[in-house]
Legacy VTK file of the C-alpha trace (Angstrom):
# vtk DataFile Version 3.0
C-alpha trace
ASCII
DATASET POLYDATA
POINTS 250 float
-34.980 -60.344 69.247
-33.590 -57.874 71.763
-31.981 -54.627 70.673
-29.588 -52.184 72.294
-28.217 -48.753 71.385
-24.494 -48.179 71.194
-23.706 -44.913 72.999
-20.663 -42.937 74.099
-21.018 -44.558 77.499
-21.161 -48.215 76.432
-19.353 -48.183 73.093
-16.082 -49.598 74.377
-17.876 -52.664 75.704
-20.246 -53.203 72.764
-19.638 -54.655 69.318
-20.358 -52.697 66.127
-22.073 -55.523 64.263
-19.101 -57.016 62.490
-17.090 -60.163 62.983
-14.235 -58.281 64.633
-14.463 -57.903 68.393
-10.987 -56.647 69.307
-11.098 -52.925 70.090
-7.396 -52.708 69.222
-8.074 -53.788 65.638
-7.715 -50.692 63.441
-11.044 -51.407 61.743
-12.945 -51.405 65.016
-11.068 -48.506 66.588
-11.507 -46.254 63.528
-15.246 -46.892 63.320
-15.775 -46.432 67.038
-13.808 -43.183 66.988
-16.027 -41.948 64.141
-19.187 -42.981 66.013
-18.130 -41.269 69.240
-17.919 -37.928 67.462
-21.348 -38.396 65.856
-23.408 -39.270 68.939
-23.513 -35.631 70.061
-24.849 -34.770 66.582
-27.843 -37.049 67.063
-26.571 -40.309 65.562
-28.374 -43.464 66.678
-26.822 -46.925 66.345
-29.441 -49.567 67.192
-28.394 -53.200 66.944
-29.206 -56.742 67.896
-27.818 -57.872 71.235
-26.554 -60.954 69.408
-23.305 -60.650 67.500
-23.821 -60.340 63.777
-24.841 -57.855 61.106
-28.237 -56.714 62.331
-28.410 -52.967 62.917
-29.601 -49.559 61.793
-27.541 -46.376 61.923
-29.220 -42.998 61.376
-28.606 -39.300 61.998
-30.382 -35.950 61.452
-29.893 -35.226 57.756
-28.258 -31.856 58.358
-25.468 -33.775 60.119
-25.211 -36.580 57.564
-21.876 -37.186 55.886
-23.444 -36.951 52.435
-24.034 -34.036 50.044
-27.816 -33.784 50.434
-30.344 -31.039 51.153
-32.794 -32.691 53.528
-33.253 -30.384 56.495
-35.779 -31.747 58.948
-35.358 -35.332 57.776
-33.573 -38.252 59.378
-30.926 -39.845 57.171
-30.339 -43.596 57.418
-26.623 -44.296 57.018
-27.129 -48.028 56.972
-29.813 -50.664 57.562
-28.110 -54.019 57.458
-29.484 -57.441 58.265
-27.551 -60.415 56.924
-26.723 -64.077 57.381
-28.923 -66.069 59.730
-30.771 -62.902 60.758
-32.500 -62.595 57.383
-36.139 -63.528 56.979
-37.250 -62.949 60.567
-38.646 -59.428 60.308
-35.669 -57.768 61.985
-35.363 -55.151 59.229
-38.962 -54.188 59.943
-38.191 -53.984 63.670
-35.203 -51.711 63.136
-36.882 -49.488 60.552
-39.991 -49.275 62.728
-37.902 -48.141 65.689
-36.226 -45.513 63.502
-39.604 -44.220 62.292
-41.015 -44.029 65.816
-37.909 -42.270 67.130
-37.803 -39.843 64.202
-41.460 -38.904 64.599
-40.952 -38.319 68.325
-38.146 -35.899 67.422
-40.403 -33.974 65.046
-38.742 -35.077 61.817
-40.432 -34.641 58.433
-39.512 -38.144 57.315
-36.633 -40.467 56.447
-34.206 -40.564 53.543
-31.616 -43.107 52.445
-29.335 -43.911 49.503
-30.188 -46.689 47.064
-30.344 -47.339 43.312
-32.720 -48.679 40.660
-31.091 -52.106 40.993
-29.458 -53.391 44.169
-25.858 -52.258 44.552
-23.317 -53.420 47.148
-23.473 -51.526 50.450
-26.659 -49.675 49.494
-30.232 -50.265 50.632
-32.352 -52.748 48.676
-34.744 -50.720 46.463
-37.337 -53.499 46.500
-37.496 -53.391 50.277
-37.655 -49.595 50.326
-40.538 -49.573 47.852
-42.349 -52.226 49.898
-42.016 -50.026 52.989
-43.448 -46.977 51.216
-40.269 -45.132 50.224
-40.051 -43.367 46.854
-37.235 -41.904 44.766
-36.854 -38.169 45.257
-33.601 -37.547 43.365
-31.024 -39.365 41.241
-27.415 -38.618 40.337
-25.907 -39.280 36.918
-24.149 -42.397 38.214
-27.423 -44.097 39.147
-27.246 -43.462 42.885
-30.706 -42.511 44.085
-32.020 -40.670 47.114
-35.183 -42.285 48.471
-37.511 -40.773 51.038
-40.412 -41.637 53.302
-42.318 -38.471 54.263
-44.409 -38.504 57.417
-46.979 -36.068 56.029
-48.372 -34.991 52.672
-46.678 -32.002 51.137
-43.345 -32.453 52.893
-40.544 -30.962 50.827
-38.566 -33.597 48.955
-34.908 -34.051 49.873
-32.397 -33.729 47.043
-28.723 -34.072 46.219
-26.530 -31.000 46.286
-25.285 -29.815 42.895
-21.769 -31.110 43.633
-23.103 -34.687 43.792
-25.676 -34.633 40.982
-23.011 -35.115 38.311
-20.226 -37.183 39.900
-17.029 -36.289 38.106
-13.602 -34.970 39.077
-10.812 -33.261 37.141
-8.044 -35.708 37.913
-6.521 -38.608 35.988
-5.766 -42.047 37.342
-7.657 -43.685 40.195
-8.966 -41.432 42.936
-10.748 -42.799 45.973
-12.897 -40.791 48.367
-13.571 -42.550 51.661
-14.485 -42.036 55.321
-14.059 -43.911 58.587
-17.786 -44.561 58.661
-17.065 -47.948 57.109
-14.759 -49.823 59.500
-13.130 -51.945 56.809
-11.667 -48.920 55.013
-9.044 -48.682 57.739
-7.669 -52.032 56.588
-8.369 -52.158 52.870
-7.611 -48.623 51.703
-3.921 -48.966 52.672
-3.852 -52.360 50.954
-5.147 -50.873 47.698
-2.734 -47.938 48.013
0.200 -50.335 48.328
-1.090 -52.549 45.519
-1.333 -49.555 43.190
2.178 -48.442 44.147
3.633 -51.916 43.596
2.044 -52.116 40.146
2.769 -48.523 39.051
-0.915 -47.681 38.887
-1.710 -43.994 39.445
-3.808 -43.874 42.596
-4.702 -41.273 45.215
-6.856 -41.740 48.284
-8.740 -38.746 49.677
-9.703 -39.297 53.298
-12.863 -37.368 54.160
-12.409 -36.337 57.776
-15.143 -33.760 58.415
-18.871 -33.317 57.928
-18.258 -30.185 55.851
-15.898 -32.041 53.530
-18.381 -34.907 53.156
-21.323 -32.600 52.481
-19.442 -31.018 49.588
-17.995 -34.196 48.079
-18.333 -34.849 44.312
-20.233 -38.074 44.959
-23.500 -39.042 46.691
-21.763 -41.975 48.395
-18.929 -40.764 50.608
-18.078 -43.945 52.538
-16.285 -45.313 49.461
-16.321 -43.789 45.974
-13.754 -44.737 43.349
-13.111 -42.623 40.238
-10.963 -43.316 37.179
-9.816 -40.518 34.875
-12.522 -38.321 36.306
-15.383 -40.772 35.864
-17.148 -42.401 38.798
-16.659 -46.182 38.877
-18.071 -47.816 41.977
-18.899 -47.677 45.671
-17.923 -51.343 46.091
-15.042 -51.749 48.494
-11.861 -53.147 46.941
-9.200 -55.526 48.191
-5.973 -56.023 46.260
-7.384 -58.749 43.999
-10.543 -56.843 43.078
-8.614 -53.670 42.402
-6.108 -55.360 40.087
-8.924 -57.038 38.142
-10.617 -53.665 37.789
-7.393 -52.047 36.617
-6.710 -54.825 34.092
-10.050 -54.181 32.397
-9.036 -50.560 31.772
-5.573 -51.151 30.355
LINES 1 251
250 0 1 2 3 4 5 6 7 8 9 10 11 12 13 14 15 16 17 18 19 20 21 22 23 24 25 26 27 28 29 30 31 32 33 34 35 36 37 38 39 40 41 42 43 44 45 46 47 48 49 50 51 52 53 54 55 56 57 58 59 60 61 62 63 64 65 66 67 68 69 70 71 72 73 74 75 76 77 78 79 80 81 82 83 84 85 86 87 88 89 90 91 92 93 94 95 96 97 98 99 100 101 102 103 104 105 106 107 108 109 110 111 112 113 114 115 116 117 118 119 120 121 122 123 124 125 126 127 128 129 130 131 132 133 134 135 136 137 138 139 140 141 142 143 144 145 146 147 148 149 150 151 152 153 154 155 156 157 158 159 160 161 162 163 164 165 166 167 168 169 170 171 172 173 174 175 176 177 178 179 180 181 182 183 184 185 186 187 188 189 190 191 192 193 194 195 196 197 198 199 200 201 202 203 204 205 206 207 208 209 210 211 212 213 214 215 216 217 218 219 220 221 222 223 224 225 226 227 228 229 230 231 232 233 234 235 236 237 238 239 240 241 242 243 244 245 246 247 248 249
């Protein structure tokens, strides 16, 4: 397998590891715009040269769009290998490249979000444990921060207080989201319209800055849905999923 880095210079001509190739599609354009602003902050997007979901995205933890204290670490936004790419060791290739790069940059180690049991859009805890990661913190909603230190005695990363107990003081459905996930550009407006059409109280909060993300009331900032103050899920919703979720709470 050959790999290539998406950069500011080649981004317009490279895919972002999804099935959508048209740069004019709002999902692609929103994600690429988000990436362009992160490259100067040290973000690395390493992917397969073949089209498909086979990539790793990571950034110095002090620039991560998550409420964590992990100075000196590298934060993995996403390690995703799916479909026909599974079972060939590509995850090991990508993680190995991240480790080598992070060590060369003098980082203390890696950290990444996961959970005790596999959740959608989060790293597989079984794989992380197999690769030597361990849990270093956990929020009340079961989202865990895992880390892989490069030396003994390295200080453990942790969640900020604002994310340890995910809860907000607002009724109805409230969604926090970023442009880090390309599909939000399409599906958040769909859920907003669905809620409006069905008289369901709903508010979407678009996180548009690192500072806003690092002080969010949730460990997961790409997509975090609350209901009557309680955290529900980080699983992305379309209209059908959202209505089914709402029906269960009537």
